[in-house]
N, C-alpha and C positions, 0 to 999 in steps of 0.2 A: 599035923598039917605046919606048915613054915609059917608063922603070923606075918614077920617082918618081910619076907618074899611077897606074901600075898598084899600086904598094904603096899609096898612096893609097887607092884602089879595096880593097884587101886591108884595109887596118886598118878600115873602114867595114864590109866583109862580115863582119870579126870582131868587130866592135860588135854588130851587129845579127844574126848569122847568117842572114841573109834576102839574097839576088841581086835579089830584085825591089824589097825598102826600098830597097836603097841604086841600084838603076837609076830608082825612082819620085825620090830625094834628087836624081841628076844629070841625070834629064830624058832618059835612054835608056832603051833595049830592054834586058831581061835576057838575052837570049844575047849582047847586045855586056858585060855584065857577065863572064859567063862565059867570053866569048873573052879577053877582056883577063888574068881569073884562070889561065886554059889558057896563055896567052903567058906569063907571070911562073912557071910553073912548069916550063915549058920551059927558058926562060934560067934559071933557078936550079936545074935541074936536081933537084927535089925536089917531090912532091905536097904539098900547103899547106891542102887542103879536103877533106872527104869530102863529095860530093854525093848527096842523096836527093831522093823526091818531096817529101818533108815538112821535111826542115831542112837546112842547110849547118853542119858542124862542123868543128871546125881538126884535123890533124894534130900530131902532136908536133913535127913539121918547123915548121908553121905557128905552134904557138904560141910556139916558140923564136925565130922570126921578129920577132914584135911588138915587142921592144924595139929592135931593133936598125934595123928600118924607119923605127919612131917617130925614132928618133937621126938617120937619115938625111935624113929631112922636115924635120923642126927643121933641119939646118945648111942645106938647100936655100932654105927659107924665109928663113933668118937674109941669105944670100948676097943673095936677091930684094931681101930689104927695104934690103940696106946699098948697093945699086948698081942697082936697077930701080925701079919703080913704089910698090912696097913700103916705100921707105924711109923714109918718113914715116907710113905707114898701118899699123894691124894689120892682118895678113893672113893668114888660116887657121883653124882648129878648136880652140878650147880645150875638154878636159873638166874640169868642176869638178866638185868632192864636195864637199858641203854635209849636215849633219844637218837633219832634215826640216821642222821649224819654220821654220829661216831660209832654206832652198831655197825654201817656198812664199812667204815675207817678199821674195826676193830676186827671185821668180819673174815678180813683179808691177811690178817695177821694171826688168827688165834691157833693157824696148826702150828704154829711154834710152841704155845702151851700145850696143846693134843699130844704132838711128839714129844715132847719133855716128861711128861704127865698120863701113861698108858692105859692105866684105870681110870681118869677122869672124862666126863661127859658135862657137856654144856649146851644149855638151852638158852638161846639169844632171843631176848623180847624187846623189840622195837617198838617204842612209842613215843607220840608227842607229848608228855604229860607223865605226871607222877603217878606210882601205884600203891596201892595199898599191900603193903609187904606180906604182911601174917593172911591176910585173908586171899590173897592171890597165890600164895607159899612162892614169894619172889626172896631168893637168898641175899642177892645185893644188888643195888640200884646205882645207877652214878645220876647226881642231880646236878644242876645248875642254880646258882645263888646260895642263899643264906639258908641252912636248914633249920626251920622252926621246931619241927616234932622233936622234942626231947626225950621221947619213949624210943628214938633211932642213936645209934652209933654212928658216927660222921668222921669221915676220915679225908681230907681235903687231898686230892693227888696233881691237882694243877690249877690250869685256870682258862678262860676263853679267848680268843681271837676272832674277831668278826672286821669285815670290811664292808663300807658303806659302798654301793656300787650300781651300775647303770649299763646296759648295753649302747652301744653307738648309734644303734638305731633309734633308741628313745631319747638319747642327748642330740639327736639332728635338729639344728634349727632352734635350740633350747639354751640358755646361758647355763652352764654347769652352776651347781649353790659353791658358793665359796665360803659361808658362815651357816652355823646350822639352823638360823632362823630364816636361810634362804630357802631351807625345805619346806616350807608353808606356802611356797607357790609352786609347789612339785607332785606330781602324783607320786604316792607313796606306797608301795605295798606292806602292808603291814602282817605280821606275823602274829597270830591270834591263838596265844596260848594262857598267859594270866591275864587280869586286872591292869588298865591303863598300858596296854600294848601299844598306844598310839600316842605315847610320850617315848621319845629314844634320846640317849644319854650320851654324850662325847666328851672326849677328856680336851684339856687346852692348859695353856700355861699358867692361866689363873684358877682352874680348879675345873669342876666339872659343869657342863653346861647342857641344858635340856631343851628339847623341842617338841611341840604337839604337831605332829603331821596327818595328812588326810588323806586318802587314797579309797578309788572306788572298789582295790581289792583286798580283801581280806583270806588268808588261808591259817590254817591249824596245823600244817604240816611243813617243815623247815623246807622239806625238797620240792613242793608245789611252789613254793615263794620262789626257791631257785630258780627253777623253770621259767615263773613265770618274768623273773627281771632279765634272764637271758635273752627271752623272744622279744625284749622291749615294752613291757608292761609299765614299767616304771621304776625308782629306784627302792633299795632295799636294803637291810641289813643283814649279810650271809656269811655265815662261819668259814673260815678259811678251808676247811675242810671239802667244803663243796665249789669256792670261788677259786682256789690258786692257780688253777691249772689254765681256767678261763682269763682271768687276768693277765698271765706269764702271755697267752695265744692272742690276746687282744680281743676276746671275746666280750669282755668286760674290762669296765674302766672303774679305776678307784677314784674316788670324789674327796673332796675336803682333806687332802693327808696329813693338813695341820690341827685336824680335829678328829682324831681317831677314835671309833666309838668304845665306849668304857667295858673295860673287861671283868668279868664276874667267875669268881672260883668254882671248880669243878670237884666235886665229892663224890666217894661212895658211903652209901650208907647200906645199914643193915639192922634187924632187931637185935634189940639189946640181948644177948645169949652168956651166960656164962664160960660155957664152952665153946668156942668156935672152931667146928672140924677144919682139918687140914686142906681139906678140897677148896673151904672156901678161902681161907689164907693164901693159898696159891695163886685163886684167882683175882686176891684184893693186890699182891705182889705184881703180878703180870700186867693188870692194868696200871700201875703204878709207872712200871716199866714201860708201856708202851706209849702213854701219856709224857713221861719225862723224856724220854726221845725224840718228841716234837717239840724243837724249839719255840714253836706257836705256841703251846699250850704247858710248856715245863715252867712257867710263871709262878710261881708259888705266891708272890706277893699282893694278885689283884685281890682285893677284899670288896665286897659292896658293903656300903654303910646302910646298919639298918635300918637307920631313920629317913633314909633318902629311896625313894621307891625308883626301880630301874627296868628297863626293857631287858626282857631276857633272849637272848640269841643262843638257838640249839647248838651245842657244837657238834 
């Protein structure tokens, strides 16, 4: 029995929760996937999945197996790359977690990497929040702001650019804010992702300026905030990735240009591993390339002072 192949299949079943989805992915029949998993269970002497007509769920033993299975596959692929056909080519699958706007931005460019690396596969995981990389089997994650977890390797690849914006519909009959303190008199749409989300920070000639904002709408998704501000619900901090075209076409208006929103570093993080697979390094380099090609994200000088809490704006 090919244990490595069976473990790869097991991990894909764990990811998708479906034998049929994995069968379609691999170009085999669903019974073939089921037999492979049954053989792995027999080999290990443990039941790994619960099967039903509606879904496939992991047993406790199956959940416990995921980190070890991924580590074994990584080691096998590293060995293949060092002595076999993959020595100079990225081979295998990389699970990459990104903030939603950056994930949408990257998804239209990822074909460049896949065309360049024909044996590489990418799983994009888009979410507004951080992941438990080991528990969820995430190889890489792009994070915003300082990375406090000392167990992770962190590499800064760029910085954020956000705009303070409102739609003309909202501004009609209102006095636009001229100073951050004026925001206290306006309806602000709060991107609820971490604590102190209702404190917004801006840059000025004298340094950083903070203001506590209020509003009747909060959302834990950057795209939801963007759609609400576009519809005239209030004022919001929105990533340039989402807002730039609407600003250029007049659907959104930039407010307080003399007080630009504070920038924060963008970093790619990954579990501390002694032998980083070539496929993972290829994705890191591609992320660095894509972010560096955008002038609004390529400023590596933006650093958040650890002692000063700040709002987080998803790239």
